Backbone as CSV, one residue per row, in Angstrom:
resi,resn,N_x,N_y,N_z,CA_x,CA_y,CA_z,C_x,C_y,C_z
1,MET,16.824,21.128,0.885,17.088,20.130,-0.139,15.880,19.210,-0.287
2,LYS,15.495,18.942,-1.510,14.333,18.091,-1.796,14.656,16.627,-1.495
3,SER,13.710,15.956,-0.881,13.893,14.529,-0.598,13.842,13.731,-1.890
4,PRO,14.669,12.667,-1.988,14.563,11.780,-3.148,13.187,11.113,-3.164
5,THR,12.754,10.697,-4.344,11.445,10.065,-4.479,11.588,8.637,-4.986
6,ALA,10.697,7.777,-4.503,10.696,6.377,-4.927,9.266,5.897,-5.099
7,LEU,9.070,5.077,-6.099,7.781,4.437,-6.362,7.940,2.939,-6.140
8,ILE,7.030,2.372,-5.345,7.008,0.926,-5.129,5.641,0.414,-5.595
9,PRO,5.575,-0.171,-6.795,4.318,-0.743,-7.274,4.044,-2.082,-6.573
10,VAL,2.790,-2.320,-6.209,2.414,-3.581,-5.572,1.191,-4.175,-6.264
11,ALA,1.054,-5.485,-6.099,-0.059,-6.234,-6.686,-0.429,-7.345,-5.729
12,HIS,-1.573,-7.966,-5.970,-1.898,-9.167,-5.198,-0.756,-10.155,-5.418
13,GLY,-0.207,-10.682,-4.329,0.887,-11.634,-4.424,2.265,-11.021,-4.300
14,SER,2.355,-9.701,-4.071,3.668,-9.099,-3.824,4.237,-9.654,-2.525
15,GLU,5.541,-9.894,-2.511,6.214,-10.435,-1.325,6.157,-9.398,-0.208
16,SER,5.438,-9.729,0.864,5.176,-8.769,1.932,6.432,-8.353,2.692
17,LEU,7.329,-9.278,2.996,8.536,-8.920,3.751,9.399,-7.945,2.963
18,GLU,9.574,-8.210,1.677,10.373,-7.315,0.833,9.714,-5.943,0.726
19,THR,8.418,-5.927,0.501,7.692,-4.669,0.328,7.799,-3.804,1.578
20,VAL,7.504,-4.389,2.727,7.529,-3.624,3.975,8.949,-3.180,4.306
21,THR,9.933,-4.025,4.068,11.328,-3.649,4.324,11.729,-2.461,3.458
22,LEU,11.399,-2.508,2.174,11.729,-1.398,1.279,11.069,-0.096,1.729
23,ILE,9.778,-0.155,2.017,9.056,1.043,2.454,9.693,1.599,3.723
24,ASN,9.894,0.737,4.713,10.391,1.162,6.020,11.787,1.759,5.923
25,VAL,12.715,1.066,5.280,14.103,1.532,5.217,14.208,2.819,4.395
26,LEU,13.532,2.876,3.264,13.584,4.088,2.450,12.987,5.283,3.195
27,ARG,11.887,5.074,3.903,11.281,6.179,4.647,12.156,6.600,5.823
28,ARG,12.870,5.668,6.454,13.820,6.035,7.516,14.893,6.971,6.969
29,ALA,15.203,6.823,5.688,16.209,7.664,5.037,15.606,8.953,4.479
30,GLU,14.356,9.208,4.821,13.639,10.403,4.385,13.426,10.450,2.882
31,VAL,13.336,9.263,2.268,12.955,9.169,0.867,11.434,9.287,0.826
32,GLU,10.929,10.065,-0.092,9.483,10.215,-0.262,8.983,9.012,-1.065
33,VAL,8.421,8.031,-0.346,8.007,6.770,-0.953,6.517,6.808,-1.284
34,THR,6.190,6.428,-2.510,4.802,6.254,-2.916,4.603,4.771,-3.201
35,VAL,3.694,4.153,-2.451,3.327,2.760,-2.701,2.084,2.808,-3.572
36,ALA,2.165,2.178,-4.752,1.080,2.294,-5.725,0.560,0.919,-6.131
37,SER,-0.724,0.717,-5.961,-1.370,-0.541,-6.323,-1.703,-0.574,-7.806
38,ILE,-1.353,-1.681,-8.467,-1.769,-1.833,-9.864,-3.195,-2.375,-9.932
39,GLU,-3.710,-2.774,-8.777,-5.075,-3.309,-8.709,-6.066,-2.144,-8.649
40,THR,-7.365,-2.457,-8.759,-8.366,-1.392,-8.665,-8.519,-0.900,-7.232
41,GLU,-8.175,-1.753,-6.266,-8.279,-1.377,-4.856,-6.910,-1.006,-4.298
42,LEU,-6.922,-0.233,-3.217,-5.670,0.192,-2.592,-5.058,-0.896,-1.705
43,VAL,-5.880,-1.743,-1.133,-5.368,-2.805,-0.263,-5.180,-4.062,-1.095
44,VAL,-3.933,-4.555,-1.116,-3.632,-5.767,-1.870,-3.242,-6.881,-0.910
45,ALA,-3.499,-8.099,-1.340,-3.158,-9.276,-0.545,-1.718,-9.662,-0.860
46,GLY,-0.812,-9.305,0.046,0.580,-9.702,-0.108,0.750,-11.153,0.291
47,THR,1.982,-11.629,0.253,2.245,-13.013,0.637,2.045,-13.210,2.134
48,ARG,1.840,-14.453,2.516,1.693,-14.878,3.909,0.519,-14.210,4.619
49,GLY,-0.506,-13.828,3.864,-1.703,-13.236,4.460,-1.530,-11.805,4.940
50,VAL,-0.443,-11.153,4.562,-0.199,-9.770,4.967,-0.871,-8.841,3.955
51,ARG,-1.688,-7.936,4.472,-2.354,-6.979,3.612,-1.474,-5.739,3.497
52,LEU,-1.280,-5.305,2.280,-0.452,-4.138,1.997,-1.357,-2.998,1.551
53,HIS,-1.264,-1.862,2.225,-2.129,-0.728,1.906,-1.333,0.309,1.109
54,ALA,-1.693,0.455,-0.155,-1.010,1.410,-1.037,-1.466,2.834,-0.745
55,ASP,-0.613,3.787,-1.098,-0.950,5.203,-0.945,-1.913,5.667,-2.033
56,LYS,-1.761,5.075,-3.219,-2.616,5.438,-4.352,-2.574,4.326,-5.394
57,ARG,-3.404,4.454,-6.400,-3.359,3.498,-7.509,-2.260,3.922,-8.472
58,LEU,-1.637,2.958,-9.106,-0.552,3.254,-10.041,-1.033,4.196,-11.146
59,LEU,-2.254,4.003,-11.605,-2.779,4.854,-12.681,-2.796,6.328,-12.279
60,ASP,-2.842,6.595,-10.962,-2.833,7.980,-10.483,-1.420,8.555,-10.387
61,THR,-0.402,7.754,-10.706,0.987,8.235,-10.660,1.554,8.469,-12.058
62,LEU,0.787,8.131,-13.087,1.286,8.260,-14.456,1.685,9.707,-14.729
63,GLY,2.800,9.870,-15.393,3.284,11.201,-15.712,4.210,11.772,-14.649
64,GLN,4.250,11.174,-13.470,5.167,11.635,-12.425,6.526,10.982,-12.628
65,LYS,7.577,11.675,-12.250,8.937,11.151,-12.347,9.436,10.816,-10.948
66,TYR,10.133,9.710,-10.840,10.700,9.257,-9.571,12.191,9.006,-9.768
67,GLU,12.980,9.270,-8.735,14.408,8.951,-8.817,14.605,7.445,-8.861
68,LEU,13.682,6.706,-8.237,13.783,5.254,-8.144,12.414,4.623,-8.327
69,ILE,12.372,3.566,-9.132,11.210,2.676,-9.140,11.757,1.322,-8.705
70,VAL,11.181,0.756,-7.654,11.667,-0.522,-7.130,10.515,-1.512,-7.023
71,LEU,10.727,-2.702,-7.590,9.704,-3.739,-7.640,9.964,-4.811,-6.594
72,PRO,8.983,-5.066,-5.721,9.116,-6.204,-4.816,8.875,-7.495,-5.596
73,GLY,9.292,-8.596,-5.013,9.093,-9.889,-5.669,7.800,-10.546,-5.248
74,GLY,7.869,-11.864,-5.110,6.683,-12.677,-4.950,6.280,-13.100,-6.351
75,GLU,6.262,-14.396,-6.611,6.020,-14.866,-7.982,4.732,-14.321,-8.574
76,LYS,3.623,-14.469,-7.844,2.337,-13.998,-8.376,2.323,-12.483,-8.543
77,GLY,2.904,-11.781,-7.586,2.963,-10.325,-7.681,3.809,-9.868,-8.857
78,ALA,4.980,-10.502,-9.039,5.864,-10.134,-10.151,5.214,-10.433,-11.493
79,GLU,4.493,-11.542,-11.574,3.782,-11.861,-12.820,2.695,-10.827,-13.100
80,ALA,1.998,-10.389,-12.053,0.955,-9.366,-12.224,1.575,-8.038,-12.672
81,LEU,2.709,-7.655,-12.065,3.388,-6.427,-12.478,3.803,-6.527,-13.945
82,ASN,4.275,-7.691,-14.349,4.704,-7.936,-15.726,3.577,-7.720,-16.740
83,ARG,2.355,-8.004,-16.340,1.203,-7.897,-17.253,0.567,-6.504,-17.251
84,HIS,1.049,-5.601,-16.415,0.421,-4.286,-16.280,1.093,-3.284,-17.227
85,ALA,0.476,-3.072,-18.382,1.071,-2.253,-19.445,1.473,-0.839,-18.998
86,PRO,0.654,-0.121,-18.223,1.085,1.217,-17.799,2.367,1.176,-16.953
87,LEU,2.502,0.162,-16.109,3.728,0.036,-15.315,4.919,-0.252,-16.220
88,ILE,4.748,-1.151,-17.168,5.854,-1.498,-18.066,6.308,-0.254,-18.831
89,GLU,5.378,0.570,-19.241,5.739,1.813,-19.927,6.546,2.733,-19.001
90,MET,6.139,2.815,-17.726,6.885,3.621,-16.754,8.304,3.075,-16.576
91,LEU,8.416,1.746,-16.496,9.735,1.127,-16.316,10.631,1.408,-17.525
92,GLN,10.058,1.345,-18.710,10.835,1.617,-19.923,11.279,3.078,-19.961
93,GLN,10.408,3.987,-19.559,10.776,5.401,-19.511,11.871,5.641,-18.476
94,GLN,11.742,4.998,-17.313,12.749,5.117,-16.260,14.109,4.650,-16.788
95,ASN,14.090,3.536,-17.501,15.306,2.985,-18.073,15.888,3.937,-19.127
96,ASP,15.038,4.464,-20.001,15.493,5.385,-21.046,16.150,6.638,-20.446
97,LEU,15.612,7.092,-19.313,16.150,8.279,-18.638,17.365,7.948,-17.771
98,LYS,17.702,6.664,-17.689,18.821,6.186,-16.863,18.632,6.562,-15.397
99,ARG,17.390,6.529,-14.948,17.089,6.740,-13.527,17.112,5.381,-12.848
100,TRP,17.272,5.374,-11.535,17.382,4.125,-10.787,16.159,3.243,-10.997
101,LEU,16.445,1.985,-11.299,15.431,0.956,-11.510,15.911,-0.256,-10.718
102,ALA,15.059,-0.776,-9.853,15.484,-1.876,-8.981,14.386,-2.915,-8.858
103,ALA,14.811,-4.154,-8.606,13.854,-5.252,-8.458,14.496,-6.346,-7.609
104,ILE,13.667,-7.060,-6.876,14.141,-8.104,-5.973,13.344,-9.382,-6.180
105,CYS,13.967,-10.505,-5.874,13.327,-11.826,-5.829,12.908,-12.281,-7.230
106,ALA,11.632,-12.483,-7.450,11.135,-12.931,-8.747,11.043,-11.793,-9.767
107,ALA,10.988,-10.547,-9.296,10.741,-9.411,-10.194,11.823,-9.187,-11.266
108,PRO,13.114,-9.373,-10.980,14.068,-9.198,-12.082,13.794,-10.153,-13.243
109,ALA,13.539,-11.417,-12.917,13.336,-12.438,-13.954,11.946,-12.401,-14.574
110,LEU,10.925,-12.104,-13.771,9.548,-12.199,-14.263,8.954,-10.871,-14.720
111,THR,9.561,-9.748,-14.322,9.026,-8.442,-14.722,10.005,-7.670,-15.597
112,LEU,11.256,-7.545,-15.189,12.207,-6.754,-15.973,12.723,-7.495,-17.207
113,ALA,13.171,-8.729,-17.027,13.792,-9.471,-18.139,12.867,-9.659,-19.347
114,PRO,11.581,-10.016,-19.165,10.721,-10.218,-20.338,10.565,-8.974,-21.212
115,HIS,10.827,-7.805,-20.641,10.689,-6.556,-21.388,12.058,-5.992,-21.791
116,HIS,13.076,-6.854,-21.747,14.431,-6.531,-22.218,15.102,-5.414,-21.429
117,LEU,14.668,-5.210,-20.184,15.250,-4.157,-19.366,16.568,-4.581,-18.718
118,LEU,16.892,-5.880,-18.826,18.154,-6.364,-18.269,19.100,-6.866,-19.358
119,ASP,18.750,-6.656,-20.605,19.596,-7.129,-21.711,21.011,-6.567,-21.580
120,GLY,21.990,-7.458,-21.674,23.384,-7.057,-21.622,23.875,-6.653,-20.247
121,ARG,23.090,-6.911,-19.223,23.461,-6.520,-17.851,23.627,-7.736,-16.963
122,LYS,24.457,-7.560,-15.954,24.536,-8.554,-14.889,23.397,-8.257,-13.927
123,ALA,22.759,-9.306,-13.427,21.645,-9.131,-12.498,21.514,-10.395,-11.663
124,THR,20.745,-10.285,-10.599,20.453,-11.445,-9.773,18.960,-11.505,-9.522
125,CYS,18.513,-12.621,-8.967,17.105,-12.823,-8.651,17.011,-14.012,-7.705
126,PHE,15.801,-14.373,-7.314,15.605,-15.575,-6.506,16.143,-16.743,-7.330
127,PRO,17.030,-17.562,-6.765,17.711,-18.596,-7.547,16.805,-19.535,-8.344
128,ALA,15.584,-19.756,-7.906,14.673,-20.638,-8.648,14.343,-20.087,-10.032
129,PHE,14.560,-18.784,-10.250,14.235,-18.152,-11.530,15.470,-17.814,-12.352
130,LYS,16.653,-18.247,-11.926,17.893,-17.831,-12.582,17.970,-18.240,-14.052
131,ALA,17.308,-19.317,-14.447,17.335,-19.735,-15.858,16.658,-18.693,-16.757
132,ARG,15.809,-17.859,-16.190,15.112,-16.825,-16.967,15.894,-15.511,-17.020
133,LEU,17.077,-15.519,-16.415,17.882,-14.305,-16.331,19.244,-14.568,-16.960
134,PRO,19.412,-14.227,-18.250,20.663,-14.548,-18.955,21.929,-14.034,-18.273
135,GLY,21.894,-12.867,-17.654,23.082,-12.317,-17.000,23.157,-12.618,-15.523
136,TYR,22.553,-13.749,-15.099,22.463,-14.084,-13.671,23.831,-14.148,-12.996
137,VAL,23.913,-13.497,-11.839,25.093,-13.525,-10.975,24.608,-13.966,-9.602
138,ASP,25.290,-14.932,-9.004,24.886,-15.442,-7.687,25.477,-14.563,-6.582
139,GLN,24.869,-13.400,-6.403,25.251,-12.459,-5.353,23.974,-11.902,-4.734
140,PRO,24.023,-11.509,-3.452,22.823,-10.978,-2.790,22.248,-9.742,-3.471
141,VAL,23.140,-8.836,-3.910,22.719,-7.602,-4.579,23.698,-7.342,-5.723
142,VAL,23.160,-6.943,-6.878,23.993,-6.615,-8.035,23.594,-5.227,-8.530
143,VAL,24.598,-4.360,-8.684,24.387,-3.026,-9.261,25.104,-3.012,-10.601
144,ASP,24.356,-2.776,-11.667,24.944,-2.670,-13.000,24.378,-1.407,-13.643
145,GLY,25.196,-0.368,-13.674,24.718,0.915,-14.185,23.655,1.485,-13.261
146,HIS,22.497,1.790,-13.814,21.400,2.377,-13.038,20.378,1.314,-12.606
147,ILE,20.739,0.038,-12.749,19.813,-1.050,-12.387,20.387,-1.851,-11.222
148,VAL,19.531,-2.075,-10.215,19.928,-2.792,-9.001,18.971,-3.970,-8.820
149,THR,19.539,-5.156,-8.602,18.710,-6.349,-8.389,19.171,-7.073,-7.127
150,SER,18.265,-7.868,-6.573,18.575,-8.601,-5.348,17.837,-9.928,-5.344
151,GLN,18.260,-10.834,-4.439,17.810,-12.219,-4.493,16.499,-12.548,-3.786
152,GLY,16.169,-11.929,-2.671,14.934,-12.344,-2.015,14.766,-11.784,-0.619
153,PRO,13.807,-12.327,0.127,13.481,-11.774,1.444,14.687,-11.609,2.369
154,GLY,15.591,-12.574,2.365,16.757,-12.505,3.240,17.763,-11.441,2.848
155,THR,17.683,-10.933,1.635,18.614,-9.892,1.168,17.942,-8.518,1.114
156,ALA,16.685,-8.435,1.527,15.907,-7.198,1.393,16.498,-6.027,2.170
157,MET,17.017,-6.280,3.367,17.573,-5.184,4.163,18.834,-4.624,3.495
158,THR,19.736,-5.492,3.074,20.946,-5.052,2.387,20.578,-4.299,1.105
159,PHE,19.655,-4.851,0.348,19.160,-4.238,-0.892,18.641,-2.827,-0.609
160,ALA,17.784,-2.693,0.395,17.193,-1.395,0.728,18.265,-0.394,1.147
161,LEU,19.253,-0.826,1.923,20.321,0.081,2.354,21.202,0.519,1.187
162,ILE,21.422,-0.366,0.230,22.169,0.028,-0.978,21.366,1.060,-1.768
163,LEU,20.058,0.880,-1.845,19.216,1.868,-2.526,19.287,3.213,-1.813
164,VAL,19.293,3.202,-0.473,19.445,4.446,0.294,20.774,5.107,-0.060
165,GLU,21.838,4.319,-0.105,23.155,4.874,-0.435,23.150,5.516,-1.818
166,LEU,22.522,4.859,-2.780,22.483,5.388,-4.143,21.645,6.657,-4.250
167,LEU,20.570,6.737,-3.475,19.674,7.899,-3.530,20.123,9.056,-2.638
168,ALA,20.648,8.711,-1.451,20.892,9.742,-0.437,22.332,9.783,0.069
169,GLY,23.175,8.892,-0.430,24.587,8.916,-0.065,24.962,7.916,1.012
170,PRO,26.265,7.616,1.089,26.747,6.618,2.047,26.534,7.012,3.508
171,ALA,26.638,8.299,3.828,26.445,8.720,5.220,25.021,8.423,5.677
172,LYS,24.055,8.702,4.817,22.651,8.439,5.172,22.422,6.932,5.321
173,SER,23.024,6.137,4.443,22.889,4.684,4.534,23.474,4.172,5.850
174,ARG,24.644,4.685,6.240,25.267,4.277,7.520,24.401,4.704,8.698
175,GLU,23.830,5.904,8.618,22.968,6.411,9.694,21.739,5.511,9.874
176,VAL,21.099,5.156,8.751,19.914,4.288,8.816,20.300,2.914,9.342
177,ALA,21.419,2.354,8.854,21.880,1.050,9.317,22.152,1.055,10.814
178,ALA,22.783,2.125,11.317,23.062,2.222,12.751,21.773,2.247,13.553
179,GLY,20.780,2.973,13.064,19.492,3.035,13.733,18.767,1.697,13.765
180,LEU,19.111,0.840,12.811,18.531,-0.512,12.739,19.379,-1.537,13.496
181,LEU,20.482,-1.062,14.098,21.430,-1.927,14.818,22.114,-2.925,13.909
182,LEU,22.401,-2.517,12.692,23.142,-3.373,11.767,24.620,-3.047,11.814
């Protein structure tokens, strides 16, 4: 059986805790994760001085299909993702195909919402940005159709495990959670 695939785009200012949690938990579930930098370099400066090393540049992933595209937060990182036209086109295609699209922290409000990817949907984000999210729901994780959103660093583990469940099933999510002592 083919492993599910996930793309995690990163930029200078991406929230390091969320990014690393997503990569780690998804890979524990045997999801084939590609971390892709929207910057010209592969190493990006995440939050709190943590350097994030991407597998490839986002431009080198164009034309590939992923079961999941998940955006980490971090205000500066989410704003940078929002301005990256090739990524926005990928997100719109993912949405059109009704494939899993997920975002955490600032990314739902600063990256997905400005491009109308959350129109008519319930979603959550870091509470400081809730005014920018018309369908804001105050919950750690919100699943509405094929779109999954979460609030921030403290909800990253739950968010990642829900993504595992959606991609690989509840048994795999329970197995990964047990291995993490959750």
